[in-house]
C-alpha positions as CSV (number, residue, x, y, z in Angstrom):
1,X,0.0,0.0,0.0
2,X,1.6,3.3,-1.2
3,X,1.8,6.3,1.1
4,X,0.0,9.4,-0.2
5,X,2.2,12.6,-0.1
6,X,0.9,15.5,2.0
7,X,-0.1,18.7,0.3
8,X,2.3,21.6,0.2
9,X,0.1,23.8,2.5
10,X,0.0,21.1,5.1
11,X,3.8,20.6,4.8
12,X,4.4,24.3,5.3
13,X,2.0,24.4,8.4
14,X,3.8,21.5,9.9
15,X,7.2,23.2,9.5
16,X,6.1,26.4,11.2
17,X,6.9,27.0,14.8
18,X,4.2,26.1,17.4
19,X,2.1,28.8,19.0
20,X,2.0,29.5,22.8
21,X,-1.5,28.0,23.1
22,X,-0.3,24.8,21.5
23,X,2.5,24.4,24.2
24,X,-0.1,24.5,27.0
25,X,-2.1,21.7,25.3
26,X,1.0,19.6,24.9
27,X,2.0,20.0,28.6
28,X,-1.5,18.9,29.7
29,X,-1.3,15.9,27.4
30,X,2.2,14.9,28.6
31,X,1.5,15.4,32.3
32,X,0.8,12.1,34.2
33,X,-2.2,12.0,36.5
34,X,-2.6,9.5,39.4
35,X,-5.7,8.2,41.1
36,X,-6.3,7.8,44.9
37,X,-4.4,4.4,44.9
38,X,-1.3,6.0,43.5
39,X,-1.8,4.3,40.1
40,X,-1.6,6.1,36.7
41,X,-5.0,7.3,35.8
42,X,-6.2,6.3,32.4
43,X,-9.1,7.2,30.1
44,X,-11.5,4.6,31.6
45,X,-10.7,5.4,35.2
46,X,-13.9,6.9,36.8
47,X,-13.7,9.1,39.9
48,X,-14.2,7.1,43.2
49,X,-14.8,9.7,46.0
50,X,-15.4,6.9,48.5
51,X,-11.9,5.3,47.8
52,X,-9.4,7.3,49.9
53,X,-5.9,6.4,51.2
54,X,-7.1,6.0,54.8
55,X,-9.2,2.9,53.9
56,X,-7.7,-0.5,54.7
57,X,-8.6,-2.8,51.9
58,X,-7.3,-5.8,53.6
59,X,-9.5,-5.4,56.7
60,X,-12.3,-8.1,56.8
61,X,-15.5,-6.8,58.4
62,X,-17.5,-9.0,60.7
63,X,-20.5,-10.5,59.0
64,X,-23.9,-9.2,60.2
65,X,-26.8,-11.7,59.8
66,X,-29.1,-8.8,58.9
67,X,-27.3,-8.5,55.6
68,X,-28.9,-11.8,54.5
69,X,-32.2,-12.3,56.1
70,X,-33.5,-14.6,53.3
71,X,-30.8,-17.2,53.8
72,X,-29.3,-19.3,51.0
73,X,-31.2,-20.2,47.9
74,X,-29.3,-23.5,47.2
75,X,-27.6,-26.0,49.4
76,X,-23.8,-26.2,49.2
77,X,-21.8,-29.1,50.6
78,X,-18.1,-30.2,50.8
79,X,-16.7,-33.6,51.6
80,X,-13.2,-34.9,52.4
81,X,-11.6,-38.2,53.3
82,X,-9.5,-38.8,56.4
83,X,-6.9,-41.5,57.1
84,X,-7.8,-44.5,59.3
85,X,-5.5,-43.5,62.2
86,X,-7.6,-40.3,62.7
87,X,-10.9,-42.2,63.1
88,X,-10.7,-42.7,66.9
89,X,-9.7,-39.1,67.6
90,X,-12.4,-37.7,65.3
91,X,-15.0,-39.8,67.1
92,X,-14.0,-38.2,70.4
93,X,-14.0,-34.5,69.2
94,X,-16.9,-34.7,66.8
95,X,-19.5,-33.4,69.3
96,X,-17.3,-30.3,69.8
97,X,-17.1,-29.8,66.0
98,X,-20.8,-30.2,65.7
99,X,-21.6,-27.7,68.4
100,X,-19.2,-25.0,66.8
101,X,-20.7,-25.4,63.3
102,X,-24.3,-25.4,64.6
103,X,-23.8,-21.8,65.9
104,X,-23.0,-20.8,62.2
105,X,-25.9,-22.7,60.8
106,X,-23.8,-25.4,59.1
107,X,-24.6,-29.2,59.3
108,X,-21.8,-31.8,59.5
109,X,-21.7,-35.5,59.2
110,X,-19.0,-38.1,60.1
111,X,-19.2,-41.3,58.0
112,X,-16.9,-44.0,59.5
113,X,-17.8,-46.6,56.8
114,X,-16.5,-44.5,53.9
115,X,-14.0,-42.6,56.0
116,X,-15.3,-39.1,55.1
117,X,-16.4,-35.8,56.7
118,X,-19.2,-33.8,55.0
119,X,-20.3,-30.2,55.7
120,X,-23.4,-28.5,54.2
121,X,-25.5,-25.4,54.5
122,X,-29.0,-25.3,56.0
123,X,-31.9,-23.0,56.1
124,X,-30.4,-21.2,59.1
125,X,-27.2,-20.3,57.2
126,X,-26.8,-16.7,56.8
127,X,-23.1,-16.1,56.0
128,X,-22.4,-17.3,52.5
129,X,-18.6,-17.6,53.1
130,X,-19.0,-19.8,56.2
131,X,-19.3,-22.9,54.1
132,X,-15.8,-22.3,52.7
133,X,-14.5,-21.9,56.3
134,X,-16.2,-25.2,57.2
135,X,-14.5,-26.9,54.2
136,X,-11.1,-25.7,55.5
137,X,-12.0,-27.0,59.0
138,X,-12.5,-30.6,57.8
139,X,-9.4,-30.4,55.7
140,X,-7.3,-29.4,58.7
141,X,-8.9,-32.1,60.9
142,X,-8.0,-34.7,58.2
143,X,-4.3,-33.5,58.2
144,X,-3.9,-34.2,62.0
145,X,-4.5,-30.6,63.2
146,X,-5.9,-30.7,66.8
147,X,-9.5,-29.8,67.0
148,X,-9.2,-26.8,69.3
149,X,-6.7,-25.3,66.9
150,X,-8.7,-26.2,63.8
151,X,-11.8,-24.5,65.1
152,X,-10.0,-21.1,65.1
153,X,-10.4,-21.2,61.2
154,X,-14.0,-20.2,61.6
155,X,-12.9,-16.7,62.7
156,X,-12.9,-14.1,59.8
157,X,-9.3,-13.0,60.5
158,X,-7.9,-16.5,60.4
159,X,-6.9,-18.2,57.1
160,X,-5.3,-21.6,56.2
161,X,-3.0,-23.1,53.6
162,X,-2.2,-26.7,53.1
163,X,1.1,-27.0,51.2
164,X,1.8,-30.2,49.4
165,X,5.4,-31.1,49.5
166,X,5.4,-34.8,48.5
167,X,5.7,-34.2,44.7
168,X,8.5,-31.6,44.8
169,X,11.3,-34.2,45.0
170,X,11.4,-37.8,43.9
171,X,14.1,-39.3,46.1
172,X,12.5,-40.5,49.3
173,X,15.7,-40.3,51.5
174,X,16.4,-36.7,50.4
175,X,12.7,-35.8,51.0
176,X,12.8,-37.2,54.6
177,X,16.1,-35.4,55.3
178,X,14.9,-32.0,54.0
179,X,11.5,-32.4,55.9
180,X,13.5,-33.0,59.1
181,X,15.5,-29.9,58.3
182,X,12.3,-27.9,58.3
183,X,11.6,-29.1,61.9
184,X,15.1,-28.5,63.2
185,X,16.7,-29.9,66.4
186,X,13.9,-30.5,69.0
187,X,11.6,-28.4,66.7
188,X,13.6,-25.2,67.1
189,X,13.5,-24.2,63.4
190,X,9.7,-24.7,63.2
191,X,9.2,-22.6,66.4
192,X,11.3,-19.8,65.0
193,X,9.1,-19.9,61.8
194,X,6.0,-19.7,63.8
195,X,7.2,-16.7,65.9
196,X,8.4,-14.7,62.9
197,X,5.4,-15.3,60.6
198,X,2.7,-15.4,63.3
199,X,1.3,-18.6,62.0
200,X,0.6,-22.1,63.3
201,X,2.6,-24.7,61.3
202,X,2.2,-28.5,61.4
203,X,4.3,-30.9,59.3
204,X,2.5,-34.1,58.7
205,X,3.4,-36.7,56.1
206,X,3.4,-35.2,52.6
207,X,1.7,-31.9,53.5
208,X,2.4,-28.9,55.7
209,X,-0.7,-27.3,57.3
210,X,-0.4,-23.5,58.2
211,X,-2.9,-21.2,59.8
212,X,-2.6,-17.4,60.1
213,X,-2.9,-14.2,58.2
214,X,-2.5,-13.8,54.4
215,X,1.0,-12.2,54.8
216,X,2.2,-14.8,57.2
217,X,0.9,-17.7,55.0
218,X,2.8,-16.3,52.0
219,X,6.1,-16.4,53.9
220,X,5.4,-19.9,55.2
221,X,4.8,-21.2,51.8
222,X,7.9,-19.7,50.4
223,X,10.1,-21.1,53.3
224,X,8.5,-24.6,53.1
225,X,8.9,-24.9,49.3
226,X,12.4,-23.6,49.3
227,X,13.4,-26.0,52.1
228,X,12.3,-28.9,50.0
229,X,14.2,-27.5,47.1
230,X,17.4,-27.6,49.2
231,X,17.5,-24.0,50.4
232,X,17.9,-24.0,54.2
233,X,15.2,-22.2,56.2
234,X,17.8,-20.3,58.2
235,X,18.3,-17.9,55.3
236,X,14.7,-16.9,55.3
237,X,14.6,-16.7,59.1
238,X,17.5,-14.2,59.2
239,X,15.7,-12.0,56.5
240,X,12.4,-12.1,58.5
241,X,14.3,-11.0,61.7
242,X,15.9,-8.1,59.8
243,X,12.5,-7.0,58.4
244,X,10.8,-7.2,61.8
245,X,13.4,-4.8,63.2
246,X,13.1,-2.4,60.2
247,X,9.4,-2.3,60.5
248,X,9.7,-0.7,64.0
249,X,11.4,2.4,62.4
250,X,8.7,4.8,60.9
251,X,11.3,6.5,58.7
252,X,12.2,3.3,56.9
253,X,8.6,2.3,56.3
254,X,8.5,3.9,52.8
255,X,12.0,3.0,51.8
256,X,13.5,0.0,50.0
257,X,15.0,-2.6,52.4
258,X,17.1,-4.5,49.9
259,X,20.3,-2.8,51.1
260,X,19.6,-4.1,54.7
261,X,18.7,-7.7,53.9
262,X,21.5,-10.3,54.0
263,X,22.6,-11.6,50.6
264,X,23.8,-15.2,50.4
265,X,25.8,-16.4,47.5
266,X,25.2,-19.9,46.2
267,X,28.3,-22.0,46.5
268,X,28.7,-25.2,44.5
269,X,30.7,-27.8,46.4
270,X,33.1,-29.4,44.0
271,X,33.2,-33.2,44.2
272,X,36.3,-35.1,43.8
273,X,36.3,-37.0,40.5
274,X,37.9,-40.3,40.5
275,X,40.0,-40.8,37.5
276,X,39.4,-44.0,35.7
277,X,42.4,-45.9,34.4
278,X,42.2,-46.3,30.7
279,X,42.4,-49.9,29.6
280,X,44.6,-50.8,26.7
281,X,42.5,-51.4,23.6
282,X,42.2,-54.9,22.3
283,X,40.2,-55.9,19.3
284,X,39.5,-59.3,20.8
285,X,36.5,-59.8,23.0
286,X,37.0,-61.0,26.7
287,X,37.1,-64.8,27.3
288,X,33.8,-66.4,27.9
289,X,33.1,-67.1,31.6
290,X,32.4,-70.7,32.6
291,X,28.6,-71.5,33.1
292,X,27.1,-73.1,36.1
293,X,27.1,-76.6,34.4
294,X,30.8,-76.2,33.6
295,X,31.7,-75.5,37.2
296,X,29.6,-78.6,38.3
297,X,31.5,-80.7,35.7
298,X,34.8,-79.5,37.1
299,X,33.9,-80.3,40.7
300,X,32.2,-83.6,39.8
301,X,28.9,-82.4,41.3
302,X,27.2,-82.8,38.0
303,X,27.3,-86.7,38.2
304,X,25.9,-86.8,41.8
305,X,22.2,-87.5,42.5
306,X,19.9,-85.0,44.2
307,X,20.4,-86.4,47.7
308,X,24.2,-86.3,47.5
309,X,24.1,-82.8,46.2
310,X,21.9,-81.7,49.1
311,X,24.2,-83.4,51.6
312,X,27.3,-81.8,50.0
313,X,25.6,-78.3,50.2
314,X,24.7,-79.0,53.8
315,X,28.2,-79.9,54.7
316,X,29.6,-76.8,53.1
317,X,27.0,-74.7,54.9
318,X,28.0,-76.3,58.2
319,X,31.7,-75.5,57.6
320,X,30.9,-71.9,56.8
321,X,28.8,-71.7,60.0
322,X,31.6,-73.2,62.1
323,X,34.1,-70.7,60.7
324,X,31.8,-67.8,61.3
325,X,31.2,-69.0,64.8
326,X,34.9,-69.1,65.5
327,X,35.4,-65.5,64.1
328,X,32.5,-64.2,66.1
329,X,33.8,-65.8,69.3
330,X,37.2,-64.2,68.7
331,X,35.5,-60.8,68.3
332,X,33.6,-61.3,71.6
333,X,36.7,-62.5,73.5
334,X,38.7,-59.5,72.2
335,X,36.8,-57.2,74.5
336,X,38.0,-59.2,77.6
337,X,41.8,-59.2,76.6
338,X,43.7,-56.8,78.9
339,X,45.8,-54.3,77.1
340,X,49.6,-54.5,77.3
341,X,51.1,-52.3,80.0
342,X,54.2,-50.3,79.1
343,X,57.0,-51.0,81.8
344,X,59.5,-48.3,82.4
345,X,63.2,-49.1,82.9
346,X,63.9,-48.6,86.6
347,X,67.7,-49.0,86.4
348,X,68.2,-46.2,84.0
349,X,65.8,-43.7,85.4
350,X,66.4,-44.7,89.1
351,X,62.6,-44.6,89.7
352,X,59.9,-47.2,90.2
353,X,56.5,-47.4,88.4
354,X,55.0,-44.7,90.7
355,X,57.5,-42.2,89.7
356,X,59.3,-42.0,93.1
357,X,63.0,-42.5,93.3
358,X,64.4,-45.5,95.2
359,X,66.3,-43.3,97.7
360,X,63.1,-41.6,98.6
361,X,61.4,-44.9,99.2
362,X,64.3,-46.1,101.5
363,X,64.2,-42.8,103.5
364,X,60.4,-43.2,104.0
365,X,60.9,-46.8,105.2
366,X,63.5,-45.9,107.7
367,X,61.4,-43.1,109.1
368,X,58.4,-45.4,109.6
369,X,60.6,-48.0,111.3
370,X,62.0,-45.4,113.7
371,X,58.5,-44.2,114.5
372,X,57.3,-47.7,115.4
373,X,60.3,-48.2,117.6
374,X,59.7,-45.0,119.5
375,X,56.0,-45.9,120.0
376,X,57.0,-49.4,121.4
377,X,59.4,-47.8,123.9
378,X,56.8,-45.3,124.9
379,X,54.3,-48.1,125.9
380,X,57.0,-50.1,127.8
381,X,58.0,-47.0,129.8
382,X,54.4,-46.2,130.5
383,X,53.6,-49.7,132.0
384,X,57.0,-50.0,133.5
385,X,57.2,-53.6,132.3
386,X,58.2,-55.5,129.3
387,X,56.0,-57.5,126.9
388,X,57.4,-60.8,128.3
389,X,55.7,-60.1,131.6
390,X,52.3,-60.6,130.0
391,X,53.1,-63.9,128.3
392,X,52.0,-67.2,130.1
393,X,54.5,-70.1,129.7
394,X,53.4,-73.7,130.5
395,X,55.0,-75.2,133.7
396,X,55.6,-71.8,135.3
397,X,53.5,-69.3,137.1
398,X,50.4,-67.7,135.5
399,X,50.4,-64.3,133.7
400,X,48.7,-62.7,136.7
401,X,51.3,-64.1,139.2
402,X,54.2,-62.6,137.0
403,X,52.6,-59.2,137.0
404,X,52.0,-59.3,140.7
405,X,55.5,-60.5,141.5
406,X,56.9,-57.7,139.3
407,X,54.7,-55.2,141.1
408,X,55.5,-56.7,144.5
409,X,51.8,-56.9,145.3
410,X,51.4,-60.6,146.2
411,X,54.3,-63.0,146.6
412,X,52.1,-66.1,147.4
413,X,50.5,-66.6,143.9
414,X,48.8,-69.9,143.0
415,X,50.6,-72.1,140.4
416,X,49.4,-72.4,136.8
417,X,46.7,-74.9,136.2
418,X,45.5,-76.4,133.0
419,X,42.2,-75.0,131.7
420,X,40.4,-78.4,131.7
421,X,41.2,-79.1,135.4
422,X,40.1,-75.6,136.3
423,X,36.7,-76.1,134.7
424,X,36.2,-79.4,136.5
425,X,37.0,-77.7,139.8
426,X,34.6,-74.9,139.1
427,X,31.8,-77.4,138.3
428,X,32.3,-79.4,141.6
429,X,32.3,-76.2,143.6
430,X,28.9,-75.2,142.0
431,X,27.4,-78.6,142.9
432,X,28.6,-78.4,146.5
433,X,27.3,-74.9,146.8
434,X,23.9,-76.0,145.5
435,X,23.6,-78.8,148.1
436,X,24.5,-76.4,150.8
437,X,21.7,-74.1,149.7
438,X,19.2,-77.0,149.8
439,X,20.2,-78.1,153.3
440,X,19.9,-74.5,154.5
441,X,16.5,-74.0,153.0
442,X,15.0,-77.4,154.3
443,X,12.8,-76.9,157.5
444,X,14.1,-78.2,160.8
């Protein structure tokens, strides 16, 4: 399509300098206008006098039943399945769930045969969004959230999010390891996430259940998905801690926080590559390995019958068991073998095993001997007698007579008598004494 040339008059008018009135029109056209939300105002933007900057668009107003006096036109219902291990707990807490939903005009049903929970609207239902809240309630109950915590979802300010993490990674071992990384030691990482985001987080199986505000749920989802993708939660926790401190400063409320947030560089850990030795090239294929029948022919087992083969296998098995038993016994006995003690050379060092020199030991022994001699002399001087004075020798006087003779107390001491004769004399004296007592007691 050919372009038509402009007439000469139009060309001349186009080349002339613009007038002052034309400059004002161009400035109005080029000036950018903004609406109340701070966005660029276009042709189709209509004035909204009720929409001002002081209005909080995220605030959820509490529902008033007078807004919907007629109730619901159609019945809405939601159903979800629950695992078998939750059946006993749901039976215990179901009266509590029924009572909480009845206040909002929602009916609920627990089917133990099918393993399902169902919620539906009734004629008494006024809030149209309460059925969605009831649907979230039965989802949380099926994901092992406790009933007192799950019932908080019926509040208008509380939201929930169930994050599926089972299909992010295929390797089961890595998945379990990274899911445990989300919990941390003794649940410390999970507790830090709950405090910083203001949400309740529960890790169960292949899902993560979270309850809280919209802003907190957004942070929780990002932390959980990045953790399963091998990004440690500590990086997000540090960033959230910095943001919480920056939010306290009113001057920084309208500024960009990128310069304050920590920046972590991704480091690729280099793995050591094992160098494979290059084999020399040979055009000939490797020799064929002997088959099972060839091995039986070499050992002679091929010509044996089934019973002899079984007996031979049994004998080989017994031999292996005996060898294994011997090695196991040696391992057990190794724990009771005393270690070899290192003996020091006493002749060269001049010291014994305790580290004390021989001269010191001799001096200590001499001091102890002298001390015992002084103690013995002290006792002999105290008594004024020797030890021999207290010893009784057969055929001589008794120990008591010797002591008395030494002290010059009694010179006429009785001679030593054997123990047996002394006992017999004591018994005869007792008998004679008893007879005398009887004679004295008899009446005249």
